C-alpha positions in Angstrom: 2.7 -124.9 21.0 -0.5 -123.2 22.0 1.0 -121.9 25.3 3.7 -120.5 23.2 1.5 -118.6 20.8 -0.6 -117.3 23.8 2.2 -116.0 25.3 3.3 -114.4 22.3 0.2 -112.5 21.9 0.1 -111.4 25.3 3.5 -109.9 24.8 2.3 -108.2 21.5 -0.5 -106.6 23.2 1.4 -105.4 26.2 4.0 -103.7 23.7 1.1 -102.1 21.9 -0.3 -100.7 25.1 3.1 -99.3 26.0 3.3 -97.4 22.6 -0.1 -96.0 23.0 0.6 -94.8 26.5 4.0 -93.3 25.3 2.4 -91.4 22.4 -0.5 -90.1 24.7 2.2 -88.9 27.3 4.3 -87.2 24.4 0.9 -85.5 23.0 0.0 -84.3 26.5 3.5 -83.0 27.2 3.4 -81.1 23.7 -0.1 -79.9 24.5 0.9 -78.4 27.7 3.9 -76.9 26.4 1.9 -75.3 23.5 -0.6 -74.1 26.0 2.0 -72.6 28.2 3.3 -70.9 25.0 -0.1 -69.8 23.6 -0.2 -66.3 22.1 -3.5 -64.4 21.4 -5.1 -60.9 20.7 -8.5 -59.8 21.4 -10.5 -56.5 21.1 -13.5 -54.9 22.8 -15.2 -51.4 23.1 -17.0 -49.9 26.0 -20.2 -49.2 23.6 -21.1 -49.6 20.0 -23.6 -46.7 19.8 -22.5 -42.8 20.4 -23.6 -39.5 19.3 -21.5 -37.3 16.8 -18.4 -36.3 18.4 -18.5 -38.7 21.5 -15.7 -40.9 22.2 -15.2 -45.0 21.9 -12.8 -46.7 24.3 -11.3 -49.5 22.2 -9.3 -51.8 24.2 -6.7 -54.2 22.6 -5.6 -57.1 24.9 -2.5 -59.4 24.2 -1.4 -62.5 26.0 2.2 -63.4 25.3 5.3 -65.0 26.9 7.8 -63.1 28.9 10.5 -62.8 26.3 7.8 -62.2 23.4 8.1 -58.9 21.4 4.6 -57.4 20.9 3.9 -54.5 18.6 0.4 -52.8 18.8 -1.2 -50.9 15.9 0.0 -47.2 15.5 -1.6 -44.2 13.7 -5.2 -43.9 11.9 -5.7 -47.7 11.5 -9.1 -47.5 12.7 -10.6 -45.5 9.8 -13.4 -44.9 9.0 -13.3 -43.8 12.9 -10.6 -41.2 13.8 -8.2 -42.2 16.5 -8.1 -39.1 19.1 -5.4 -40.6 21.5 -3.5 -43.8 22.0 -3.0 -44.4 26.0 0.2 -46.0 27.5 0.4 -50.1 27.5 -0.8 -51.4 30.7 1.3 -54.7 31.9 -0.1 -57.6 34.3 1.5 -60.7 35.2 -0.8 -64.0 34.8 1.0 -67.2 36.0 4.1 -67.5 33.6 2.8 -64.9 31.0 2.2 -61.2 30.6 -1.2 -59.8 29.7 -0.6 -56.5 27.8 -3.7 -54.0 27.3 -3.8 -50.8 25.5 -6.6 -48.4 25.1 -7.5 -46.1 22.1 -10.0 -43.2 22.1 -11.9 -43.1 18.8 -14.6 -40.9 17.4 -16.5 -39.9 14.3 -18.1 -36.5 13.5 -20.6 -37.8 10.9 -23.6 -40.0 11.5 -24.1 -43.4 10.2 -23.1 -47.1 10.6 -19.3 -47.8 10.8 -17.2 -50.8 11.1 -13.9 -50.7 13.2 -11.6 -52.8 10.9 -9.4 -55.7 12.2 -6.6 -54.8 13.7 -3.2 -56.4 13.4 -0.9 -57.2 16.4 2.7 -58.6 15.8 4.0 -61.1 18.3 7.6 -61.9 17.5 7.4 -62.5 13.8 3.8 -63.7 13.7 0.7 -61.5 12.6 -2.5 -61.8 14.9 -5.8 -60.1 13.8 -8.6 -59.1 16.0 -12.3 -59.3 15.1 -14.0 -56.3 13.3 -16.6 -54.5 15.5 -19.7 -52.6 14.0 -20.5 -49.1 15.8 -23.5 -46.7 15.3 -23.0 -43.0 15.3 -26.3 -41.0 15.7 -27.2 -37.4 15.3 -27.8 -35.0 18.0 -31.6 -34.2 17.8 -32.4 -30.7 18.7 -36.2 -29.9 19.5 -36.5 -26.3 18.2 -40.0 -26.1 19.8 -38.3 -26.2 23.1 -34.9 -24.8 22.4 -34.8 -21.2 22.9 -33.6 -19.3 19.8 -31.1 -16.4 20.0 -30.4 -13.6 17.3 -27.2 -13.7 15.5 -24.5 -12.3 17.4 -22.6 -9.2 15.8 -19.2 -9.6 14.2 -16.4 -9.3 16.8 -13.0 -8.1 15.9 -10.5 -10.7 16.4 -7.4 -9.5 18.1 -3.9 -10.0 16.4 -2.0 -13.4 17.1 0.7 -11.3 18.7 0.5 -7.8 20.4 2.2 -6.1 23.0 0.4 -5.6 26.6 -1.3 -2.4 27.1 0.9 -1.5 30.2 4.0 -1.6 27.9 2.8 1.0 25.6 1.9 3.2 28.5 5.5 2.6 29.9 7.0 3.5 26.7 5.0 6.5 26.6 6.0 7.5 29.9 9.5 6.9 29.1 9.2 9.0 26.2 7.8 11.7 28.0 10.3 11.7 30.7 13.2 11.8 28.2 11.5 14.6 26.5 11.0 16.6 29.7 15.0 16.0 30.7 15.9 17.3 27.5 13.9 20.1 27.6 15.0 20.8 31.3 18.7 20.4 30.2 18.6 22.8 27.4 16.7 25.4 29.5 19.8 24.8 32.0 22.2 25.3 29.4 20.7 28.5 28.3 20.6 29.8 31.8 24.1 29.0 32.5 25.2 30.5 29.3 23.3 33.9 30.1 25.1 33.8 33.6 28.4 33.3 32.0 30.6 36.4 32.8 33.1 37.8 30.4 36.8 36.7 30.9 38.0 39.5 32.9 34.9 39.6 35.2 35.0 35.8 35.5 38.7 35.9 36.5 38.3 38.6 39.4 35.2 36.4 40.5 37.4 33.3 40.7 40.1 35.3 42.5 37.4 36.3 44.9 36.2 32.5 45.3 39.8 31.6 45.9 40.0 34.1 49.0 36.8 32.5 50.5 38.1 29.2 50.1 40.3 29.2 53.2 43.0 27.0 51.6 45.9 29.2 52.9 44.4 28.6 56.3 44.4 24.9 55.8 47.9 24.8 54.3 46.6 23.4 51.2 49.1 25.3 48.9 49.0 22.9 46.0 45.3 23.4 45.5 45.6 27.1 46.2 48.4 27.5 43.4 46.5 25.3 41.2 43.3 27.4 41.2 45.1 30.7 41.1 47.3 29.7 37.9 44.0 28.3 36.3 42.2 31.7 37.1 45.1 33.7 35.2 45.4 31.0 32.4 41.6 31.1 31.9 41.5 34.7 31.5 44.2 34.8 29.1 42.7 31.8 27.0 39.5 34.0 26.9 41.1 37.3 26.1 44.5 36.9 24.5 45.5 33.4 23.6 43.0 30.6 23.0 45.5 27.8 24.0 46.7 29.4 27.2 45.0 26.5 29.4 46.9 23.5 27.7 50.1 25.4 27.0 53.3 25.3 29.1 54.6 28.2 31.2 57.3 28.9 28.7 55.1 28.7 25.7 52.6 31.0 27.4 55.3 33.5 28.2 56.7 33.3 24.7 53.6 34.0 23.1 52.9 36.9 25.3 56.4 38.4 24.5 55.8 37.7 20.7 52.6 39.6 20.9 54.1 42.4 22.9 57.0 42.8 20.2 54.3 42.9 17.5 52.7 45.8 19.3 49.4 43.9 19.9 49.9 44.0 23.7 51.2 47.0 25.6 52.5 44.8 28.4 55.5 45.9 30.6 58.4 43.5 30.9 58.0 43.5 34.6 54.3 42.4 34.3 55.5 39.4 32.0 58.3 38.5 34.4 56.2 38.6 37.3 53.6 36.5 35.7 56.2 34.0 34.7 57.6 33.9 38.4 54.1 32.9 39.5 53.4 30.3 37.2 56.6 28.7 37.7 56.1 28.6 41.4 52.6 27.3 40.6 54.2 24.5 38.7 56.5 23.6 41.3 53.7 23.6 44.0 51.4 21.2 41.8 54.0 18.9 40.3 57.3 19.1 42.6 55.7 19.2 46.0 57.0 22.5 46.7 55.6 24.5 49.5 56.1 28.3 49.7 55.3 30.1 52.5 51.7 31.6 53.1 53.0 35.2 52.9 54.5 34.5 49.4 51.1 32.8 48.4 49.1 36.1 49.4 51.7 38.5 47.4 51.2 36.1 44.4 47.4 36.2 44.7 47.8 40.0 44.6 50.3 39.8 41.6 47.9 37.7 39.7 45.0 40.2 40.0 47.5 43.2 38.9 48.7 41.1 36.0 45.1 40.5 34.9 44.1 44.2 35.1 47.5 45.1 33.4 46.7 42.6 30.6 43.1 44.1 30.4 44.4 47.7 29.9 46.9 46.5 27.4 44.5 45.0 25.0 43.9 47.6 22.0 40.3 48.4 21.4 38.5 46.4 18.7 37.9 48.4 15.5 34.4 49.0 14.0 35.2 46.3 11.3 36.0 43.7 14.2 33.2 44.6 16.1 30.8 44.0 12.9 32.6 40.8 12.2 31.8 39.7 15.8 28.4 40.6 15.7 27.7 38.5 12.4 29.6 35.6 14.1 27.3 35.9 17.1 24.1 36.2 14.8 25.3 32.9 12.9 25.6 31.1 16.3 22.4 32.4 17.4 20.8 31.3 14.3 22.4 27.8 14.6 21.0 27.6 18.0 17.6 28.2 16.9 18.0 25.7 14.1 19.0 23.1 16.8 15.8 23.9 18.8 13.7 23.6 15.8 15.0 20.2 14.8 15.0 19.0 18.6 11.1 20.0 18.8 10.2 18.5 15.4 12.2 15.1 16.5 10.4 15.2 20.0 6.9 15.6 18.1 7.7 12.9 15.7 8.5 10.5 18.6 5.3 11.5 20.6 3.3 11.0 17.3 5.0 7.6 16.4 4.5 6.3 20.0 0.7 7.2 19.9 0.2 5.9 16.4 1.9 2.4 17.6 -0.2 2.3 20.5 -3.4 2.9 18.8 -2.7 0.5 16.0 -1.7 -2.3 18.4 -4.8 -2.0 20.6 -7.5 -1.0 18.0 -6.0 -2.1 14.7 -4.8 -0.5 11.5 -8.5 0.1 10.0 -9.7 1.8 13.2 -6.4 4.3 13.0 -6.9 5.0 9.2 -10.6 5.5 9.6 -10.4 7.9 12.7 -7.2 9.8 12.1 -6.6 9.9 8.5 -10.2 9.8 7.6 -12.4 7.4 5.4 -14.1 8.8 2.3 -17.0 6.1 2.6 -17.5 6.5 6.4 -17.9 10.4 6.1 -20.5 9.7 3.4 -22.3 7.3 5.5 -22.4 9.6 8.5 -23.2 12.7 6.5 -26.6 14.1 6.0 -28.2 12.2 2.9 -30.3 13.8 0.0 -33.3 12.2 -1.4 -34.0 13.4 -5.0 -35.9 12.2 -8.1 -33.9 11.4 -11.3 -35.0 10.9 -14.8 -37.9 9.9 -17.0 -39.7 7.7 -15.7 -38.6 9.0 -12.5 -36.6 7.1 -9.8 -36.7 8.6 -6.1 -33.6 7.6 -4.3 -31.4 8.7 -1.1 -27.7 9.1 -1.7 -24.9 10.9 0.3 -24.5 13.4 -2.4 -26.6 14.7 -5.4 -26.1 12.8 -8.6 -25.0 14.9 -11.7 -26.5 14.5 -15.1 -23.9 13.1 -17.6 -24.5 15.1 -20.9 -21.2 13.9 -22.6 -21.7 10.1 -22.5 -23.3 9.3 -26.0 -21.8 5.8 -26.1 -22.0 4.6 -22.3 -24.1 3.0 -20.3 -27.5 4.7 -21.6 -26.5 6.2 -24.9 -28.7 9.0 -25.7 -30.8 8.6 -22.6 -30.9 10.2 -19.1 -27.9 9.3 -17.1 -26.9 10.4 -13.7 -23.6 9.8 -12.0 -21.5 10.1 -8.8 -17.9 9.4 -8.6 -16.0 7.2 -10.9 -15.1 3.4 -11.2 -11.6 4.2 -9.8 -13.2 6.0 -6.6 -14.2 4.2 -3.7 -17.9 4.4 -4.6 -19.6 4.8 -7.8 -23.3 5.5 -8.4 -25.5 5.6 -11.6 -29.0 6.0 -12.5 -30.1 5.3 -15.9 -33.7 6.0 -17.2 -35.4 5.7 -20.7 -38.5 5.5 -22.3 -39.5 2.1 -23.8 -41.4 2.1 -27.0 -43.1 -1.5 -27.4 -41.4 -4.7 -25.6 -38.4 -4.0 -23.6 -35.3 -6.4 -23.5 -34.0 -6.5 -20.1 -31.0 -8.7 -20.9 -29.8 -6.2 -23.5 -29.8 -3.4 -21.1 -27.9 -5.5 -18.4 -25.3 -6.6 -21.4 -24.6 -2.8 -21.9 -23.7 -2.4 -18.4 -21.1 -5.4 -18.7 -19.9 -4.0 -21.9 -19.1 -0.5 -20.5 -17.3 -2.3 -17.6 -15.1 -4.2 -19.5 -14.5 -1.4 -21.7 -13.2 0.6 -18.7 -11.1 -2.1 -17.4 -13.3 -4.8 -15.4 -12.4 -8.3 -15.6 -13.4 -11.7 -13.8 -17.0 -10.5 -13.3 -18.9 -12.9 -11.4 -22.8 -12.7 -11.6 -25.7 -13.6 -9.4 -29.3 -12.6 -9.5 -32.5 -12.4 -7.5 -35.9 -10.9 -7.6 -36.2 -7.4 -5.9 -38.9 -5.3 -4.5 -38.8 -1.5 -3.4 -40.4 -0.3 -0.5 -43.4 0.6 -2.4 -43.8 -2.7 -4.1 -42.4 -2.2 -7.4 -40.9 -5.4 -8.7 -37.4 -5.6 -10.3 -34.5 -7.8 -10.9 -31.1 -7.6 -8.9 -28.0 -8.4 -10.5 -24.9 -8.5 -8.0 -21.3 -10.1 -7.8 -17.8 -9.2 -7.9 -15.2 -8.1 -10.4 -11.6 -7.0 -10.8 -11.2 -3.6 -11.8 -7.8 -2.6 -13.3 -7.5 0.9 -15.2 -4.2 0.1 -17.0 -1.7 -2.5 -17.2 0.7 -0.3 -14.8 -2.1 0.1 -12.0 -2.7 -2.3 -9.4 -6.0 -4.5 -9.7 -8.6 -3.7 -7.2 -11.5 -6.1 -6.3 -14.9 -4.7 -6.2 -18.3 -5.4 -5.6 -21.3 -4.4 -7.8 -25.0 -4.5 -7.3 -27.5 -3.1 -10.3 -31.4 -2.9 -9.8 -33.4 -3.2 -13.0 -36.8 -2.2 -13.3 -39.0 -2.3 -16.6 -42.5 -1.3 -16.3 -43.9 -1.1 -19.8 -43.6 2.8 -20.5 -40.2 3.1 -19.2 -37.0 1.4 -18.0 -34.9 2.4 -14.8 -31.7 1.2 -13.9 -29.6 1.8 -10.5 -25.9 0.9 -10.5 -23.6 0.7 -7.4 -19.8 -0.4 -7.6 -17.5 0.0 -4.6 -14.5 -1.7 -3.0 -15.1 -5.2 -2.0 -13.3 -4.8 1.5 -14.9 -1.4 2.5 -17.6 -2.2 5.0 -18.8 1.4 4.9 -19.5 1.4 1.3 -21.4 -1.8 1.5 -23.5 -0.1 4.1 -24.1 2.8 1.8 -25.1 0.3 -1.0 -27.6 -1.4 1.3 -29.0 1.9 2.4 -29.3 3.0 -1.0 -30.9 -0.1 -2.2 -33.6 0.1 0.6 -34.3 3.9 -0.3 -35.3 3.2 -4.0 -38.9 4.2 -5.0 -40.5 4.3 -8.3 -44.2 4.3 -9.4 -45.6 1.3 -10.9 -47.8 2.4 -13.6 -48.7 -1.2 -14.8 -50.6 -1.7 -11.6 
């Protein structure tokens, strides 16, 4: 019995060992499988301290299986730092896994201590989060004792976003000039040709002479010879007798000549008309039916045509005095039309040249330069004119202005009712100036004097008045108060509102009060220069000293 019991215990222990070994083996296998399928994400930076505007390279590394789907963060997920650029994903193979790395360029333009927040990486359907990383952004320290200081640079005109190149404007100008020269040459050539144009009779004889010199008969060019011969006589008849002779057929032309003869308008013999008909029919056959008359016949036809032209010239009745007058009036009308055409052509050419020049100046120098230089600017002319220094009012104010201010003797309810007021311009003009002086009995209230100005401006159409003030000293040391700002001026509901700037210099010195008012267009830089120049020229005697 004891032996059997010992044997059973041994068997039991052996079974337990086998179970333990099996569990350990299964755990080891599962651990290896899990380790082989492990997924993880990590983040790092190349530095944790930068200066304002410098970059931090943020690297995000992920290890995953071959078939895993990995999604990296996109967009501005690194706030409060700003992502400048996200680089391409770099892939490397490690054993049976992939290592994916992606870099981001981050920056910050304000100094301070910041923390790059945790970033989420999605692997398949699982979320992995990296650790947050603290960074420090430092100011850029400038040693003003060693850094050389430079004066403020003047304003530079910014060229328009789109403009034609200079060479294109020159090319257009050359082309336009060439067109104008060509048109002038062509017009002159036409005038010369018209002046040299012969009367129908002389031209017909001239054409016959040219036909003799052409040597067409010697070359047996009978078709061309008869073509020019019939054209010469038809052109003459078209100019002297029948203005459709060139396009009429031979029968139509002969019928018209016979009708004019029967009416008594032409004194032509039947033989002349018959001879002309015979020549024109022969010419038609030579031109259209390839008929080839002999040279002797062609020479006779040439002589006959000249005789026909001469007989026709002699048969034309002399024009009456009334007809001559009508013809003269007609020629005068034609001449006037020609002159009108010349004037219109000249005006168009000048307009084109001026337009091209204007477009070139505006594209290269700007609209403001063109307006000021060629159309004129009132304030620019005032600024460049000779200024006048004068003394105004009591107590006196000495001031330099582009023009003399005029005493206002009509305004009894305006800026300085019943006191001395001197004005230049108006609120609607580019520049308005006013000097107001008054004696003061007792304590003077500066605020009430300024309120009078505002009330006056609002009464005249000023709106949206913005006020600033600062202490002011004249060149001779007199203390005052400068009130300045902007406003919108609209004379009436139909008029367009205009943005203006104003400056009011106020001086109260016991015995008197002086006030200088300047109002001008807000975008007028010349008016602004005028106001500054006037301000610096103000002088008055501080009797309190």
